PyMOL Python script that loads the backbone (N, CA, C, O; Angstrom):
from pymol import cmd

cmd.read_pdbstr("""\
ATOM      1  N   MET A   1      13.980 -27.407  -5.630  1.00  0.00           N
ATOM      2  CA  MET A   1      13.363 -26.404  -4.815  1.00  0.00           C
ATOM      3  C   MET A   1      12.846 -25.289  -5.725  1.00  0.00           C
ATOM      4  O   MET A   1      13.596 -24.751  -6.538  1.00  0.00           O
ATOM      5  N   SER A   2      11.573 -24.947  -5.587  1.00  0.00           N
ATOM      6  CA  SER A   2      11.016 -23.888  -6.405  1.00  0.00           C
ATOM      7  C   SER A   2      10.682 -22.685  -5.537  1.00  0.00           C
ATOM      8  O   SER A   2      10.319 -22.824  -4.369  1.00  0.00           O
ATOM      9  N   THR A   3      10.809 -21.526  -6.117  1.00  0.00           N
ATOM     10  CA  THR A   3      10.448 -20.312  -5.401  1.00  0.00           C
ATOM     11  C   THR A   3       9.187 -19.741  -6.016  1.00  0.00           C
ATOM     12  O   THR A   3       8.998 -19.766  -7.232  1.00  0.00           O
ATOM     13  N   ARG A   4       8.343 -19.235  -5.163  1.00  0.00           N
ATOM     14  CA  ARG A   4       7.106 -18.641  -5.652  1.00  0.00           C
ATOM     15  C   ARG A   4       7.158 -17.142  -5.434  1.00  0.00           C
ATOM     16  O   ARG A   4       7.699 -16.661  -4.439  1.00  0.00           O
ATOM     17  N   LYS A   5       6.600 -16.428  -6.359  1.00  0.00           N
ATOM     18  CA  LYS A   5       6.540 -14.977  -6.256  1.00  0.00           C
ATOM     19  C   LYS A   5       5.073 -14.584  -6.164  1.00  0.00           C
ATOM     20  O   LYS A   5       4.242 -15.061  -6.937  1.00  0.00           O
ATOM     21  N   ALA A   6       4.765 -13.720  -5.220  1.00  0.00           N
ATOM     22  CA  ALA A   6       3.386 -13.267  -5.061  1.00  0.00           C
ATOM     23  C   ALA A   6       2.994 -12.391  -6.242  1.00  0.00           C
ATOM     24  O   ALA A   6       3.834 -11.721  -6.842  1.00  0.00           O
ATOM     25  N   ALA A   7       1.740 -12.405  -6.557  1.00  0.00           N
ATOM     26  CA  ALA A   7       1.236 -11.586  -7.649  1.00  0.00           C
ATOM     27  C   ALA A   7       1.364 -10.111  -7.296  1.00  0.00           C
ATOM     28  O   ALA A   7       1.302  -9.742  -6.123  1.00  0.00           O
ATOM     29  N   SER A   8       1.539  -9.279  -8.295  1.00  0.00           N
ATOM     30  CA  SER A   8       1.638  -7.846  -8.071  1.00  0.00           C
ATOM     31  C   SER A   8       0.351  -7.340  -7.432  1.00  0.00           C
ATOM     32  O   SER A   8      -0.748  -7.614  -7.915  1.00  0.00           O
ATOM     33  N   GLY A   9       0.504  -6.603  -6.347  1.00  0.00           N
ATOM     34  CA  GLY A   9      -0.664  -6.075  -5.652  1.00  0.00           C
ATOM     35  C   GLY A   9      -1.048  -6.884  -4.446  1.00  0.00           C
ATOM     36  O   GLY A   9      -1.648  -6.347  -3.515  1.00  0.00           O
ATOM     37  N   SER A  10      -0.715  -8.195  -4.428  1.00  0.00           N
ATOM     38  CA  SER A  10      -0.994  -8.951  -3.221  1.00  0.00           C
ATOM     39  C   SER A  10       0.031  -8.500  -2.188  1.00  0.00           C
ATOM     40  O   SER A  10       1.160  -8.156  -2.539  1.00  0.00           O
ATOM     41  N   GLY A  11      -0.347  -8.499  -0.950  1.00  0.00           N
ATOM     42  CA  GLY A  11       0.567  -7.940   0.037  1.00  0.00           C
ATOM     43  C   GLY A  11       0.559  -8.711   1.327  1.00  0.00           C
ATOM     44  O   GLY A  11       0.000  -9.803   1.417  1.00  0.00           O
ATOM     45  N   THR A  12       1.188  -8.129   2.327  1.00  0.00           N
ATOM     46  CA  THR A  12       1.259  -8.737   3.640  1.00  0.00           C
ATOM     47  C   THR A  12       0.560  -7.839   4.644  1.00  0.00           C
ATOM     48  O   THR A  12       0.552  -6.616   4.505  1.00  0.00           O
ATOM     49  N   ILE A  13      -0.026  -8.462   5.659  1.00  0.00           N
ATOM     50  CA  ILE A  13      -0.715  -7.729   6.714  1.00  0.00           C
ATOM     51  C   ILE A  13      -0.051  -8.074   8.028  1.00  0.00           C
ATOM     52  O   ILE A  13       0.235  -9.241   8.298  1.00  0.00           O
ATOM     53  N   ARG A  14       0.199  -7.058   8.854  1.00  0.00           N
ATOM     54  CA  ARG A  14       0.803  -7.304  10.154  1.00  0.00           C
ATOM     55  C   ARG A  14       0.291  -6.292  11.172  1.00  0.00           C
ATOM     56  O   ARG A  14      -0.176  -5.209  10.820  1.00  0.00           O
ATOM     57  N   LYS A  15       0.390  -6.675  12.445  1.00  0.00           N
ATOM     58  CA  LYS A  15      -0.015  -5.797  13.528  1.00  0.00           C
ATOM     59  C   LYS A  15       1.214  -5.042  14.003  1.00  0.00           C
ATOM     60  O   LYS A  15       2.262  -5.645  14.237  1.00  0.00           O
ATOM     61  N   LYS A  16       1.096  -3.731  14.147  1.00  0.00           N
ATOM     62  CA  LYS A  16       2.235  -2.915  14.555  1.00  0.00           C
ATOM     63  C   LYS A  16       1.922  -2.219  15.869  1.00  0.00           C
ATOM     64  O   LYS A  16       0.780  -1.847  16.137  1.00  0.00           O
ATOM     65  N   THR A  17       2.946  -2.053  16.675  1.00  0.00           N
ATOM     66  CA  THR A  17       2.857  -1.296  17.912  1.00  0.00           C
ATOM     67  C   THR A  17       3.898  -0.194  17.851  1.00  0.00           C
ATOM     68  O   THR A  17       5.075  -0.451  17.601  1.00  0.00           O
ATOM     69  N   VAL A  18       3.451   1.044  18.082  1.00  0.00           N
ATOM     70  CA  VAL A  18       4.326   2.201  18.026  1.00  0.00           C
ATOM     71  C   VAL A  18       4.196   2.948  19.344  1.00  0.00           C
ATOM     72  O   VAL A  18       3.093   3.092  19.871  1.00  0.00           O
ATOM     73  N   THR A  19       5.318   3.426  19.881  1.00  0.00           N
ATOM     74  CA  THR A  19       5.295   4.219  21.105  1.00  0.00           C
ATOM     75  C   THR A  19       5.579   5.668  20.742  1.00  0.00           C
ATOM     76  O   THR A  19       6.614   5.985  20.156  1.00  0.00           O
ATOM     77  N   ARG A  20       4.649   6.538  21.097  1.00  0.00           N
ATOM     78  CA  ARG A  20       4.815   7.977  20.855  1.00  0.00           C
ATOM     79  C   ARG A  20       4.485   8.726  22.135  1.00  0.00           C
ATOM     80  O   ARG A  20       3.408   8.559  22.705  1.00  0.00           O
ATOM     81  N   ASN A  21       5.420   9.551  22.578  1.00  0.00           N
ATOM     82  CA  ASN A  21       5.258  10.328  23.809  1.00  0.00           C
ATOM     83  C   ASN A  21       4.918   9.431  24.996  1.00  0.00           C
ATOM     84  O   ASN A  21       4.102   9.799  25.842  1.00  0.00           O
ATOM     85  N   GLY A  22       5.535   8.266  25.059  1.00  0.00           N
ATOM     86  CA  GLY A  22       5.343   7.352  26.170  1.00  0.00           C
ATOM     87  C   GLY A  22       4.073   6.527  26.118  1.00  0.00           C
ATOM     88  O   GLY A  22       3.834   5.727  27.023  1.00  0.00           O
ATOM     89  N   LYS A  23       3.258   6.689  25.107  1.00  0.00           N
ATOM     90  CA  LYS A  23       2.013   5.941  24.983  1.00  0.00           C
ATOM     91  C   LYS A  23       2.102   4.983  23.808  1.00  0.00           C
ATOM     92  O   LYS A  23       2.605   5.340  22.743  1.00  0.00           O
ATOM     93  N   GLN A  24       1.602   3.743  24.007  1.00  0.00           N
ATOM     94  CA  GLN A  24       1.649   2.751  22.936  1.00  0.00           C
ATOM     95  C   GLN A  24       0.373   2.785  22.116  1.00  0.00           C
ATOM     96  O   GLN A  24      -0.730   2.876  22.656  1.00  0.00           O
ATOM     97  N   TYR A  25       0.541   2.709  20.796  1.00  0.00           N
ATOM     98  CA  TYR A  25      -0.572   2.649  19.856  1.00  0.00           C
ATOM     99  C   TYR A  25      -0.426   1.380  19.034  1.00  0.00           C
ATOM    100  O   TYR A  25       0.670   1.046  18.585  1.00  0.00           O
ATOM    101  N   GLN A  26      -1.535   0.673  18.836  1.00  0.00           N
ATOM    102  CA  GLN A  26      -1.516  -0.522  17.997  1.00  0.00           C
ATOM    103  C   GLN A  26      -2.432  -0.308  16.801  1.00  0.00           C
ATOM    104  O   GLN A  26      -3.527   0.241  16.925  1.00  0.00           O
ATOM    105  N   PHE A  27      -1.961  -0.751  15.641  1.00  0.00           N
ATOM    106  CA  PHE A  27      -2.749  -0.657  14.424  1.00  0.00           C
ATOM    107  C   PHE A  27      -2.311  -1.762  13.478  1.00  0.00           C
ATOM    108  O   PHE A  27      -1.285  -2.407  13.694  1.00  0.00           O
ATOM    109  N   TRP A  28      -3.079  -1.970  12.450  1.00  0.00           N
ATOM    110  CA  TRP A  28      -2.776  -2.979  11.430  1.00  0.00           C
ATOM    111  C   TRP A  28      -2.244  -2.280  10.189  1.00  0.00           C
ATOM    112  O   TRP A  28      -2.719  -1.205   9.823  1.00  0.00           O
ATOM    113  N   GLU A  29      -1.258  -2.892   9.542  1.00  0.00           N
ATOM    114  CA  GLU A  29      -0.648  -2.321   8.344  1.00  0.00           C
ATOM    115  C   GLU A  29      -0.557  -3.393   7.262  1.00  0.00           C
ATOM    116  O   GLU A  29      -0.172  -4.530   7.531  1.00  0.00           O
ATOM    117  N   ALA A  30      -0.913  -3.021   6.053  1.00  0.00           N
ATOM    118  CA  ALA A  30      -0.750  -3.892   4.886  1.00  0.00           C
ATOM    119  C   ALA A  30       0.257  -3.230   3.953  1.00  0.00           C
ATOM    120  O   ALA A  30       0.166  -2.030   3.695  1.00  0.00           O
ATOM    121  N   ARG A  31       1.205  -3.994   3.450  1.00  0.00           N
ATOM    122  CA  ARG A  31       2.178  -3.490   2.483  1.00  0.00           C
ATOM    123  C   ARG A  31       1.985  -4.249   1.188  1.00  0.00           C
ATOM    124  O   ARG A  31       1.802  -5.466   1.187  1.00  0.00           O
ATOM    125  N   TYR A  32       2.028  -3.514   0.081  1.00  0.00           N
ATOM    126  CA  TYR A  32       1.855  -4.144  -1.221  1.00  0.00           C
ATOM    127  C   TYR A  32       2.770  -3.487  -2.240  1.00  0.00           C
ATOM    128  O   TYR A  32       3.264  -2.379  -2.031  1.00  0.00           O
ATOM    129  N   THR A  33       2.989  -4.186  -3.343  1.00  0.00           N
ATOM    130  CA  THR A  33       3.813  -3.676  -4.427  1.00  0.00           C
ATOM    131  C   THR A  33       2.903  -3.068  -5.481  1.00  0.00           C
ATOM    132  O   THR A  33       2.018  -3.738  -6.013  1.00  0.00           O
ATOM    133  N   ALA A  34       3.127  -1.794  -5.776  1.00  0.00           N
ATOM    134  CA  ALA A  34       2.294  -1.074  -6.729  1.00  0.00           C
ATOM    135  C   ALA A  34       2.872  -1.105  -8.140  1.00  0.00           C
ATOM    136  O   ALA A  34       2.296  -0.519  -9.056  1.00  0.00           O
ATOM    137  N   GLY A  35       3.996  -1.779  -8.322  1.00  0.00           N
ATOM    138  CA  GLY A  35       4.630  -1.852  -9.636  1.00  0.00           C
ATOM    139  C   GLY A  35       6.125  -1.663  -9.493  1.00  0.00           C
ATOM    140  O   GLY A  35       6.681  -1.843  -8.410  1.00  0.00           O
ATOM    141  N   THR A  36       6.775  -1.299 -10.588  1.00  0.00           N
ATOM    142  CA  THR A  36       8.212  -1.049 -10.552  1.00  0.00           C
ATOM    143  C   THR A  36       8.507   0.337 -11.098  1.00  0.00           C
ATOM    144  O   THR A  36       7.805   0.844 -11.972  1.00  0.00           O
ATOM    145  N   ASP A  37       9.551   0.929 -10.567  1.00  0.00           N
ATOM    146  CA  ASP A  37      10.000   2.239 -11.025  1.00  0.00           C
ATOM    147  C   ASP A  37      10.745   2.036 -12.339  1.00  0.00           C
ATOM    148  O   ASP A  37      11.741   1.314 -12.374  1.00  0.00           O
ATOM    149  N   PRO A  38      10.275   2.668 -13.430  1.00  0.00           N
ATOM    150  CA  PRO A  38      10.927   2.449 -14.719  1.00  0.00           C
ATOM    151  C   PRO A  38      12.372   2.938 -14.762  1.00  0.00           C
ATOM    152  O   PRO A  38      13.177   2.413 -15.532  1.00  0.00           O
ATOM    153  N   GLY A  39      12.708   3.926 -13.954  1.00  0.00           N
ATOM    154  CA  GLY A  39      14.072   4.456 -13.964  1.00  0.00           C
ATOM    155  C   GLY A  39      15.065   3.558 -13.257  1.00  0.00           C
ATOM    156  O   GLY A  39      16.176   3.350 -13.743  1.00  0.00           O
ATOM    157  N   THR A  40      14.672   3.025 -12.111  1.00  0.00           N
ATOM    158  CA  THR A  40      15.601   2.225 -11.311  1.00  0.00           C
ATOM    159  C   THR A  40      15.327   0.731 -11.391  1.00  0.00           C
ATOM    160  O   THR A  40      16.222  -0.070 -11.124  1.00  0.00           O
ATOM    161  N   GLY A  41      14.107   0.338 -11.754  1.00  0.00           N
ATOM    162  CA  GLY A  41      13.742  -1.069 -11.805  1.00  0.00           C
ATOM    163  C   GLY A  41      13.377  -1.636 -10.448  1.00  0.00           C
ATOM    164  O   GLY A  41      13.106  -2.831 -10.333  1.00  0.00           O
ATOM    165  N   LYS A  42      13.366  -0.790  -9.404  1.00  0.00           N
ATOM    166  CA  LYS A  42      13.027  -1.247  -8.060  1.00  0.00           C
ATOM    167  C   LYS A  42      11.520  -1.281  -7.870  1.00  0.00           C
ATOM    168  O   LYS A  42      10.776  -0.575  -8.550  1.00  0.00           O
ATOM    169  N   GLN A  43      11.080  -2.121  -6.926  1.00  0.00           N
ATOM    170  CA  GLN A  43       9.661  -2.208  -6.611  1.00  0.00           C
ATOM    171  C   GLN A  43       9.192  -0.929  -5.925  1.00  0.00           C
ATOM    172  O   GLN A  43       9.928  -0.311  -5.157  1.00  0.00           O
ATOM    173  N   ILE A  44       7.955  -0.548  -6.218  1.00  0.00           N
ATOM    174  CA  ILE A  44       7.330   0.589  -5.543  1.00  0.00           C
ATOM    175  C   ILE A  44       6.437   0.011  -4.457  1.00  0.00           C
ATOM    176  O   ILE A  44       5.427  -0.626  -4.757  1.00  0.00           O
ATOM    177  N   GLN A  45       6.800   0.227  -3.204  1.00  0.00           N
ATOM    178  CA  GLN A  45       6.070  -0.305  -2.061  1.00  0.00           C
ATOM    179  C   GLN A  45       5.137   0.758  -1.495  1.00  0.00           C
ATOM    180  O   GLN A  45       5.526   1.916  -1.348  1.00  0.00           O
ATOM    181  N   ARG A  46       3.919   0.366  -1.183  1.00  0.00           N
ATOM    182  CA  ARG A  46       2.929   1.250  -0.569  1.00  0.00           C
ATOM    183  C   ARG A  46       2.377   0.551   0.661  1.00  0.00           C
ATOM    184  O   ARG A  46       2.498  -0.667   0.790  1.00  0.00           O
ATOM    185  N   SER A  47       1.771   1.315   1.568  1.00  0.00           N
ATOM    186  CA  SER A  47       1.168   0.710   2.747  1.00  0.00           C
ATOM    187  C   SER A  47      -0.212   1.297   3.004  1.00  0.00           C
ATOM    188  O   SER A  47      -0.522   2.420   2.607  1.00  0.00           O
ATOM    189  N   ILE A  48      -1.030   0.496   3.684  1.00  0.00           N
ATOM    190  CA  ILE A  48      -2.378   0.865   4.074  1.00  0.00           C
ATOM    191  C   ILE A  48      -2.473   0.576   5.572  1.00  0.00           C
ATOM    192  O   ILE A  48      -1.993  -0.463   6.024  1.00  0.00           O
ATOM    193  N   THR A  49      -3.077   1.463   6.340  1.00  0.00           N
ATOM    194  CA  THR A  49      -3.231   1.216   7.765  1.00  0.00           C
ATOM    195  C   THR A  49      -4.695   1.300   8.158  1.00  0.00           C
ATOM    196  O   THR A  49      -5.513   1.901   7.462  1.00  0.00           O
ATOM    197  N   GLY A  50      -5.004   0.682   9.291  1.00  0.00           N
ATOM    198  CA  GLY A  50      -6.362   0.714   9.806  1.00  0.00           C
ATOM    199  C   GLY A  50      -6.417   0.209  11.233  1.00  0.00           C
ATOM    200  O   GLY A  50      -5.432  -0.310  11.758  1.00  0.00           O
ATOM    201  N   LYS A  51      -7.574   0.364  11.857  1.00  0.00           N
ATOM    202  CA  LYS A  51      -7.736  -0.044  13.249  1.00  0.00           C
ATOM    203  C   LYS A  51      -7.906  -1.549  13.405  1.00  0.00           C
ATOM    204  O   LYS A  51      -7.491  -2.118  14.415  1.00  0.00           O
ATOM    205  N   THR A  52      -8.517  -2.205  12.409  1.00  0.00           N
ATOM    206  CA  THR A  52      -8.752  -3.651  12.509  1.00  0.00           C
ATOM    207  C   THR A  52      -8.133  -4.377  11.322  1.00  0.00           C
ATOM    208  O   THR A  52      -7.908  -3.798  10.260  1.00  0.00           O
ATOM    209  N   GLN A  53      -7.866  -5.665  11.536  1.00  0.00           N
ATOM    210  CA  GLN A  53      -7.305  -6.483  10.470  1.00  0.00           C
ATOM    211  C   GLN A  53      -8.304  -6.595   9.318  1.00  0.00           C
ATOM    212  O   GLN A  53      -7.914  -6.569   8.151  1.00  0.00           O
ATOM    213  N   LYS A  54      -9.578  -6.718   9.642  1.00  0.00           N
ATOM    214  CA  LYS A  54     -10.606  -6.845   8.618  1.00  0.00           C
ATOM    215  C   LYS A  54     -10.649  -5.597   7.731  1.00  0.00           C
ATOM    216  O   LYS A  54     -10.747  -5.704   6.509  1.00  0.00           O
ATOM    217  N   GLU A  55     -10.575  -4.424   8.345  1.00  0.00           N
ATOM    218  CA  GLU A  55     -10.596  -3.164   7.591  1.00  0.00           C
ATOM    219  C   GLU A  55      -9.421  -3.082   6.622  1.00  0.00           C
ATOM    220  O   GLU A  55      -9.587  -2.697   5.465  1.00  0.00           O
ATOM    221  N   VAL A  56      -8.237  -3.447   7.102  1.00  0.00           N
ATOM    222  CA  VAL A  56      -7.033  -3.391   6.267  1.00  0.00           C
ATOM    223  C   VAL A  56      -7.107  -4.431   5.152  1.00  0.00           C
ATOM    224  O   VAL A  56      -6.707  -4.153   4.022  1.00  0.00           O
ATOM    225  N   ARG A  57      -7.615  -5.629   5.460  1.00  0.00           N
ATOM    226  CA  ARG A  57      -7.732  -6.677   4.448  1.00  0.00           C
ATOM    227  C   ARG A  57      -8.663  -6.235   3.327  1.00  0.00           C
ATOM    228  O   ARG A  57      -8.373  -6.472   2.154  1.00  0.00           O
ATOM    229  N   GLU A  58      -9.786  -5.589   3.676  1.00  0.00           N
ATOM    230  CA  GLU A  58     -10.727  -5.121   2.659  1.00  0.00           C
ATOM    231  C   GLU A  58     -10.108  -4.036   1.781  1.00  0.00           C
ATOM    232  O   GLU A  58     -10.300  -4.038   0.565  1.00  0.00           O
ATOM    233  N   LYS A  59      -9.365  -3.108   2.390  1.00  0.00           N
ATOM    234  CA  LYS A  59      -8.691  -2.059   1.618  1.00  0.00           C
ATOM    235  C   LYS A  59      -7.653  -2.673   0.679  1.00  0.00           C
ATOM    236  O   LYS A  59      -7.536  -2.264  -0.476  1.00  0.00           O
ATOM    237  N   LEU A  60      -6.893  -3.666   1.186  1.00  0.00           N
ATOM    238  CA  LEU A  60      -5.867  -4.323   0.375  1.00  0.00           C
ATOM    239  C   LEU A  60      -6.494  -5.067  -0.796  1.00  0.00           C
ATOM    240  O   LEU A  60      -5.959  -5.036  -1.905  1.00  0.00           O
ATOM    241  N   GLN A  61      -7.623  -5.736  -0.564  1.00  0.00           N
ATOM    242  CA  GLN A  61      -8.303  -6.444  -1.653  1.00  0.00           C
ATOM    243  C   GLN A  61      -8.789  -5.469  -2.720  1.00  0.00           C
ATOM    244  O   GLN A  61      -8.707  -5.760  -3.914  1.00  0.00           O
ATOM    245  N   ALA A  62      -9.299  -4.307  -2.290  1.00  0.00           N
ATOM    246  CA  ALA A  62      -9.758  -3.302  -3.251  1.00  0.00           C
ATOM    247  C   ALA A  62      -8.601  -2.802  -4.114  1.00  0.00           C
ATOM    248  O   ALA A  62      -8.748  -2.647  -5.326  1.00  0.00           O
ATOM    249  N   VAL A  63      -7.449  -2.550  -3.488  1.00  0.00           N
ATOM    250  CA  VAL A  63      -6.279  -2.093  -4.240  1.00  0.00           C
ATOM    251  C   VAL A  63      -5.795  -3.190  -5.186  1.00  0.00           C
ATOM    252  O   VAL A  63      -5.411  -2.905  -6.320  1.00  0.00           O
ATOM    253  N   SER A  64      -5.812  -4.447  -4.725  1.00  0.00           N
ATOM    254  CA  SER A  64      -5.378  -5.568  -5.557  1.00  0.00           C
ATOM    255  C   SER A  64      -6.240  -5.690  -6.807  1.00  0.00           C
ATOM    256  O   SER A  64      -5.728  -5.967  -7.892  1.00  0.00           O
ATOM    257  N   VAL A  65      -7.549  -5.485  -6.658  1.00  0.00           N
ATOM    258  CA  VAL A  65      -8.461  -5.548  -7.801  1.00  0.00           C
ATOM    259  C   VAL A  65      -8.138  -4.415  -8.781  1.00  0.00           C
ATOM    260  O   VAL A  65      -8.101  -4.633  -9.992  1.00  0.00           O
ATOM    261  N   GLU A  66      -7.905  -3.203  -8.256  1.00  0.00           N
ATOM    262  CA  GLU A  66      -7.569  -2.075  -9.125  1.00  0.00           C
ATOM    263  C   GLU A  66      -6.280  -2.330  -9.894  1.00  0.00           C
ATOM    264  O   GLU A  66      -6.190  -2.016 -11.081  1.00  0.00           O
ATOM    265  N   ILE A  67      -5.279  -2.901  -9.221  1.00  0.00           N
ATOM    266  CA  ILE A  67      -4.000  -3.180  -9.881  1.00  0.00           C
ATOM    267  C   ILE A  67      -4.185  -4.221 -10.978  1.00  0.00           C
ATOM    268  O   ILE A  67      -3.653  -4.066 -12.077  1.00  0.00           O
ATOM    269  N   SER A  68      -4.937  -5.283 -10.685  1.00  0.00           N
ATOM    270  CA  SER A  68      -5.104  -6.347 -11.682  1.00  0.00           C
ATOM    271  C   SER A  68      -5.937  -5.880 -12.877  1.00  0.00           C
ATOM    272  O   SER A  68      -5.731  -6.360 -13.992  1.00  0.00           O
ATOM    273  N   ARG A  69      -6.882  -4.946 -12.662  1.00  0.00           N
ATOM    274  CA  ARG A  69      -7.681  -4.426 -13.777  1.00  0.00           C
ATOM    275  C   ARG A  69      -6.953  -3.320 -14.531  1.00  0.00           C
ATOM    276  O   ARG A  69      -7.341  -2.971 -15.646  1.00  0.00           O
ATOM    277  N   GLY A  70      -5.915  -2.775 -13.939  1.00  0.00           N
ATOM    278  CA  GLY A  70      -5.191  -1.678 -14.574  1.00  0.00           C
ATOM    279  C   GLY A  70      -5.781  -0.325 -14.253  1.00  0.00           C
ATOM    280  O   GLY A  70      -5.439   0.662 -14.904  1.00  0.00           O
ATOM    281  N   ASP A  71      -6.669  -0.249 -13.257  1.00  0.00           N
ATOM    282  CA  ASP A  71      -7.311   1.008 -12.884  1.00  0.00           C
ATOM    283  C   ASP A  71      -6.573   1.746 -11.776  1.00  0.00           C
ATOM    284  O   ASP A  71      -6.974   2.846 -11.395  1.00  0.00           O
ATOM    285  N   TYR A  72      -5.507   1.163 -11.257  1.00  0.00           N
ATOM    286  CA  TYR A  72      -4.822   1.740 -10.100  1.00  0.00           C
ATOM    287  C   TYR A  72      -4.100   3.020 -10.500  1.00  0.00           C
ATOM    288  O   TYR A  72      -3.379   3.050 -11.498  1.00  0.00           O
ATOM    289  N   LEU A  73      -4.297   4.074  -9.719  1.00  0.00           N
ATOM    290  CA  LEU A  73      -3.567   5.328  -9.874  1.00  0.00           C
ATOM    291  C   LEU A  73      -2.737   5.545  -8.631  1.00  0.00           C
ATOM    292  O   LEU A  73      -3.259   5.514  -7.517  1.00  0.00           O
ATOM    293  N   GLN A  74      -1.449   5.764  -8.813  1.00  0.00           N
ATOM    294  CA  GLN A  74      -0.587   5.977  -7.668  1.00  0.00           C
ATOM    295  C   GLN A  74      -0.960   7.267  -6.967  1.00  0.00           C
ATOM    296  O   GLN A  74      -1.312   8.249  -7.621  1.00  0.00           O
ATOM    297  N   PRO A  75      -0.885   7.276  -5.626  1.00  0.00           N
ATOM    298  CA  PRO A  75      -1.150   8.522  -4.899  1.00  0.00           C
ATOM    299  C   PRO A  75      -0.175   9.600  -5.347  1.00  0.00           C
ATOM    300  O   PRO A  75       1.005   9.333  -5.571  1.00  0.00           O
ATOM    301  N   SER A  76      -0.673  10.801  -5.473  1.00  0.00           N
ATOM    302  CA  SER A  76       0.142  11.907  -5.943  1.00  0.00           C
ATOM    303  C   SER A  76       0.224  12.980  -4.868  1.00  0.00           C
ATOM    304  O   SER A  76      -0.722  13.179  -4.106  1.00  0.00           O
ATOM    305  N   LYS A  77       1.353  13.667  -4.808  1.00  0.00           N
ATOM    306  CA  LYS A  77       1.533  14.735  -3.835  1.00  0.00           C
ATOM    307  C   LYS A  77       1.316  16.101  -4.484  1.00  0.00           C
ATOM    308  O   LYS A  77       1.832  17.113  -4.011  1.00  0.00           O
ATOM    309  N   ILE A  78       0.561  16.116  -5.553  1.00  0.00           N
ATOM    310  CA  ILE A  78       0.297  17.362  -6.252  1.00  0.00           C
ATOM    311  C   ILE A  78      -0.692  18.205  -5.440  1.00  0.00           C
ATOM    312  O   ILE A  78      -1.646  17.678  -4.869  1.00  0.00           O
ATOM    313  N   THR A  79      -0.454  19.506  -5.397  1.00  0.00           N
ATOM    314  CA  THR A  79      -1.354  20.384  -4.663  1.00  0.00           C
ATOM    315  C   THR A  79      -2.574  20.701  -5.501  1.00  0.00           C
ATOM    316  O   THR A  79      -2.559  20.558  -6.723  1.00  0.00           O
ATOM    317  N   LEU A  80      -3.620  21.129  -4.841  1.00  0.00           N
ATOM    318  CA  LEU A  80      -4.840  21.486  -5.542  1.00  0.00           C
ATOM    319  C   LEU A  80      -4.598  22.645  -6.514  1.00  0.00           C
ATOM    320  O   LEU A  80      -5.116  22.642  -7.631  1.00  0.00           O
ATOM    321  N   ALA A  81      -3.819  23.619  -6.089  1.00  0.00           N
ATOM    322  CA  ALA A  81      -3.506  24.756  -6.948  1.00  0.00           C
ATOM    323  C   ALA A  81      -2.799  24.308  -8.230  1.00  0.00           C
ATOM    324  O   ALA A  81      -3.116  24.784  -9.321  1.00  0.00           O
ATOM    325  N   ARG A  82      -1.847  23.395  -8.089  1.00  0.00           N
ATOM    326  CA  ARG A  82      -1.113  22.881  -9.264  1.00  0.00           C
ATOM    327  C   ARG A  82      -2.045  22.074 -10.161  1.00  0.00           C
ATOM    328  O   ARG A  82      -1.966  22.171 -11.385  1.00  0.00           O
ATOM    329  N   TRP A  83      -2.944  21.263  -9.547  1.00  0.00           N
ATOM    330  CA  TRP A  83      -3.881  20.469 -10.306  1.00  0.00           C
ATOM    331  C   TRP A  83      -4.805  21.367 -11.124  1.00  0.00           C
ATOM    332  O   TRP A  83      -5.111  21.054 -12.274  1.00  0.00           O
ATOM    333  N   VAL A  84      -5.251  22.481 -10.539  1.00  0.00           N
ATOM    334  CA  VAL A  84      -6.127  23.409 -11.244  1.00  0.00           C
ATOM    335  C   VAL A  84      -5.392  24.022 -12.438  1.00  0.00           C
ATOM    336  O   VAL A  84      -5.994  24.239 -13.491  1.00  0.00           O
ATOM    337  N   GLU A  85      -4.102  24.302 -12.281  1.00  0.00           N
ATOM    338  CA  GLU A  85      -3.304  24.857 -13.383  1.00  0.00           C
ATOM    339  C   GLU A  85      -3.214  23.885 -14.553  1.00  0.00           C
ATOM    340  O   GLU A  85      -3.263  24.288 -15.715  1.00  0.00           O
ATOM    341  N   ILE A  86      -3.083  22.629 -14.238  1.00  0.00           N
ATOM    342  CA  ILE A  86      -2.934  21.613 -15.280  1.00  0.00           C
ATOM    343  C   ILE A  86      -4.253  21.441 -15.995  1.00  0.00           C
ATOM    344  O   ILE A  86      -4.356  20.630 -16.915  1.00  0.00           O
TER     345      ILE A  86
END
""", "prot")
cmd.dss("prot")
cmd.show_as("cartoon", "prot")
cmd.util.cbc("prot")
cmd.orient("prot")
């Protein structure tokens, strides 16, 4: 029996339903691995959402290409003021 591991950046797409304030919302979500945390060795998981499966698939493919080329930059929570200082 052999096990296969997906390539880094390839992900899964699923349809999600969320109830907020008594109203149901449906959207598509893609989850992918952006690499590993050097401190802990754990996978860094990211997600992409959209209204249609096609939209999410296209976004996921774009991220996968960036990861494979080495152009991917992780999203940062840095403020504009801090960025200007740097």
